[in-house]
C-alpha positions in Angstrom: -140.9 116.8 117.8 -137.1 116.6 117.5 -135.4 116.0 120.9 -132.1 114.7 119.6 -129.5 117.4 119.3 -126.0 116.8 118.0 -124.6 116.3 121.5 -127.3 113.8 122.5 -126.9 111.9 119.2 -123.1 111.6 119.8 -123.7 110.2 123.3 -126.4 107.7 122.2 -124.6 106.4 119.2 -121.4 105.4 121.2 -121.4 101.6 120.6 -121.3 100.7 124.3 -123.9 103.2 125.3 -126.2 102.1 122.6 -125.9 98.5 123.7 -126.6 99.6 127.3 -129.7 101.6 126.3 -131.1 98.7 124.2 -130.6 96.3 127.1 -132.1 98.6 129.7 -135.1 99.4 127.4 -135.8 95.8 126.6 -135.2 94.3 130.1 -138.4 92.9 131.7 -137.4 94.5 135.0 -134.9 97.2 135.9 -131.4 95.6 135.4 -128.5 96.3 137.7 -124.9 97.1 136.6 -123.6 93.5 136.8 -126.5 92.2 134.6 -125.9 94.9 132.0 -122.1 94.3 132.0 -122.6 90.5 131.5 -125.2 91.0 128.8 -123.1 93.3 126.7 -119.8 91.7 127.6 -118.1 94.8 129.2 -116.5 95.4 132.5 -118.9 96.6 135.3 -116.8 99.8 136.0 -117.0 100.8 132.3 -120.7 100.2 132.3 -121.1 102.2 135.4 -119.2 105.1 133.8 -121.5 105.1 130.8 -124.6 104.9 133.0 -123.5 108.1 134.6 -123.3 109.8 131.2 -126.7 108.5 130.2 -128.3 109.5 133.5 -126.8 113.0 133.1 -128.7 113.6 129.9 -131.9 112.0 131.2 -132.2 108.8 129.2 -132.1 106.6 132.3 -132.7 106.9 136.0 -130.6 104.9 138.4 -131.3 104.1 142.0 -129.6 101.9 144.6 -131.5 99.1 146.2 -130.5 96.4 148.7 -130.9 92.8 147.3 -130.3 89.6 149.2 -126.9 88.2 148.5 -126.7 84.8 146.7 -126.6 82.0 149.2 -127.3 84.2 152.2 -130.6 84.6 154.1 -129.5 87.7 156.0 -126.8 89.5 154.1 -127.8 92.2 151.6 -125.9 93.8 148.7 -126.5 97.3 147.3 -127.0 97.2 143.6 -127.6 100.1 141.1 -130.8 99.6 139.2 -131.4 101.3 135.9 -134.8 102.4 134.6 -135.5 103.8 131.1 -137.1 107.3 131.1 -139.8 108.4 128.6 -137.1 110.5 126.9 -135.3 107.2 126.0 -138.4 106.0 124.1 -138.6 109.3 122.3 -134.9 109.1 121.3 -135.2 105.5 120.0 -138.3 106.6 118.0 -136.4 109.4 116.4 -133.5 107.1 115.6 -136.0 104.7 114.0 -137.4 107.5 111.9 -134.0 108.6 110.8 -133.0 105.1 109.8 -136.2 104.8 107.8 -135.5 108.0 105.9 -131.9 106.8 105.1 -133.2 103.5 103.7 
């Protein structure tokens, strides 16, 4: 089943978005914005912008959670966690199939 239309392909193939999607998909637990930004060497605000785009088309789901702040036993910090959706796996599968055909 083809789920990638031209608009989705253009969004996914943006270099920063593709790196974000790969990282989120391969992360052992849902990463938060700062982790993604550090992993792909981009500014957290830029990463957050691209996460909005990816969430709008249903490739990831983001939620906010309070984590304990480093060095504090009482203070919490809200972080935006990102979870891959089943649609992301389907999109990556279709990309793999397309690459195989081109080779």
